[in-house]
C-alpha positions as CSV (number, residue, x, y, z in Angstrom):
1,M,132.6,7.7,209.9
2,A,129.9,6.7,207.4
3,T,126.8,8.9,207.0
4,L,123.3,7.5,206.8
5,T,120.0,9.3,206.6
6,Q,117.5,8.7,209.4
7,Q,115.3,6.8,206.9
8,Q,118.2,4.5,206.0
9,I,118.8,3.9,209.8
10,D,115.2,3.1,210.4
11,D,115.0,0.9,207.3
12,L,118.1,-1.1,208.4
13,I,116.6,-1.7,211.8
14,A,113.3,-2.8,210.3
15,C,114.5,-4.9,207.3
16,R,114.0,-8.7,207.6
17,K,117.2,-10.4,208.7
18,V,118.4,-14.0,208.8
19,I,120.7,-15.6,211.3
20,V,123.9,-16.7,209.5
21,E,126.1,-17.3,212.6
22,P,123.8,-18.4,215.5
23,P,124.3,-17.6,219.1
24,R,125.9,-20.2,221.4
25,K,123.5,-22.3,223.4
26,E,124.9,-20.8,226.7
27,M,126.4,-17.4,227.5
28,T,130.1,-17.3,228.3
29,E,131.5,-15.4,231.3
30,E,134.1,-12.7,230.4
31,R,135.2,-9.5,232.0
32,G,132.4,-9.3,234.5
33,S,129.6,-10.1,232.2
34,R,127.8,-13.1,230.6
35,R,128.0,-12.7,226.8
36,N,126.7,-14.1,223.6
37,D,126.8,-12.9,220.0
38,M,125.3,-13.8,216.6
39,R,125.6,-12.5,213.1
40,L,122.8,-11.6,210.8
41,T,122.4,-10.5,207.2
42,S,119.5,-8.9,205.4
43,E,117.5,-11.4,203.4
44,D,119.2,-10.2,200.2
45,R,122.6,-10.6,201.9
46,A,123.5,-7.0,201.1
47,H,123.9,-5.9,204.8
48,V,125.7,-7.5,207.7
49,F,124.5,-7.0,211.3
50,P,126.5,-8.3,214.3
51,V,124.4,-8.7,217.4
52,F,125.7,-8.6,221.0
53,M,124.0,-9.7,224.2
54,R,125.5,-8.8,227.6
55,I,124.3,-9.3,231.2
56,N,126.4,-7.9,234.1
57,S,127.5,-10.8,236.3
58,T,126.9,-8.9,239.5
59,F,123.9,-6.8,238.7
60,Q,121.5,-8.8,236.5
61,E,119.3,-5.8,235.7
62,N,122.3,-4.2,234.0
63,F,122.1,-5.7,230.5
64,S,122.3,-4.9,226.8
65,A,121.1,-6.4,223.5
66,G,122.4,-4.5,220.5
67,L,122.2,-4.4,216.7
68,D,125.4,-3.2,215.0
69,Y,125.7,-2.5,211.3
70,I,128.9,-3.0,209.2
71,V,129.0,-0.4,206.5
72,P,129.7,-2.0,203.2
73,G,133.2,-1.3,201.9
74,E,134.3,0.4,205.1
75,R,135.6,-0.5,208.5
76,D,132.8,1.4,210.2
77,R,130.5,-0.4,212.6
78,I,127.5,1.6,213.7
79,C,125.3,0.6,216.6
80,L,121.7,1.0,215.2
81,L,119.7,-0.1,218.2
82,R,120.5,-1.1,221.8
83,C,118.0,-2.3,224.5
84,N,119.4,-1.6,228.0
85,G,118.6,-2.2,231.6
86,P,119.3,0.5,234.2
87,H,123.0,1.4,234.5
88,G,123.3,5.0,235.8
89,E,123.5,8.4,234.3
90,H,123.4,9.1,230.6
91,V,123.4,12.5,228.9
92,N,120.8,12.5,226.2
93,E,122.5,14.2,223.3
94,F,119.4,16.0,221.9
95,L,118.2,17.2,225.3
96,D,121.6,18.3,226.5
97,E,120.7,17.4,230.1
98,P,121.3,14.4,232.3
99,D,118.7,11.6,231.8
100,H,119.2,9.3,234.7
101,H,119.0,5.8,233.3
102,V,117.9,4.2,236.5
103,T,115.3,2.5,234.4
104,Y,115.0,0.5,231.2
105,H,115.8,2.4,228.0
106,I,116.4,2.0,224.2
107,H,119.2,3.7,222.4
108,T,118.4,4.3,218.7
109,A,121.0,5.7,216.2
110,K,120.3,9.2,215.0
111,A,121.6,10.5,211.7
112,E,122.2,13.9,213.1
113,L,124.7,12.5,215.6
114,L,126.5,10.5,212.8
115,E,126.9,13.8,210.8
116,Q,128.4,15.4,213.9
117,Q,131.0,12.5,214.2
118,K,129.4,11.4,217.5
119,L,128.3,8.0,218.5
120,P,125.0,7.7,216.7
121,E,123.3,5.8,219.6
122,R,123.8,8.5,222.2
123,Y,120.1,9.2,222.0
124,A,117.9,7.1,224.3
125,D,114.2,6.8,225.2
126,I,113.0,5.3,228.5
127,T,110.8,2.3,227.8
128,K,108.2,0.2,229.6
129,E,108.4,-2.5,226.9
130,Y,110.5,-4.8,229.1
131,A,111.7,-5.2,232.7
132,T,114.1,-8.2,232.4
133,F,116.8,-9.3,230.0
134,E,114.5,-12.0,228.6
135,E,111.7,-9.5,227.9
136,A,114.2,-7.1,226.4
137,L,115.7,-9.8,224.2
138,R,112.3,-10.8,222.9
139,Y,111.4,-7.2,222.2
140,F,114.8,-6.7,220.4
141,L,114.4,-9.9,218.3
142,K,111.0,-8.8,217.1
143,R,111.8,-5.2,216.6
144,C,114.8,-6.1,214.5
145,N,112.7,-8.4,212.4
146,I,114.9,-11.4,212.8
147,A,113.6,-14.5,210.9
148,G,113.7,-17.8,212.8
149,W,114.8,-16.4,216.1
150,E,112.5,-18.8,217.9
151,E,114.7,-21.8,217.0
152,H,117.7,-20.3,218.8
153,F,115.7,-18.8,221.8
154,P,113.0,-21.4,222.5
155,A,112.4,-20.5,226.1
156,I,111.8,-16.9,225.1
157,A,109.5,-18.0,222.3
158,R,107.5,-20.2,224.6
159,R,107.0,-17.4,227.1
160,S,105.9,-15.1,224.2
161,L,103.1,-17.4,223.3
162,F,101.5,-17.1,226.7
163,D,101.9,-13.5,227.8
164,G,101.5,-11.5,224.6
165,K,104.4,-9.1,225.6
166,G,107.3,-8.1,223.5
167,K,105.4,-6.5,220.6
168,P,107.5,-3.8,219.0
């Protein structure tokens, strides 16, 4: 597995990105969840970021929007950031104790976990930034610094104009 410093991880999350393969207009149903994807690159095209969006078909509050990173010249794909709804227990790697994710939370990649050959996004923080998939997606799109997202998510962009939420 590739190694990145925490500063590199933070910079990859924050760098300005452009949509090169837009999401479908509608989510598709597959294996018990509604799904959509898109592909981003950094503005200089040096970095590639697949994005995934999932909503559990049975439990709408169980959702995920994630930013992966394809390591140049390698097969590695690292999840840098994932915004989740409640989905049950999660052991927070740095706390070494159960952190019951019965609430909304954000997984962020940690360099220390990458160095230990563990999933780098095993760390998570509880958040009050969102309480629905739409709010989480708006937060995610802004936090990941995705240029032109409003064109592909007009309903979320319109809502953002009126409520002021979703600021990373």
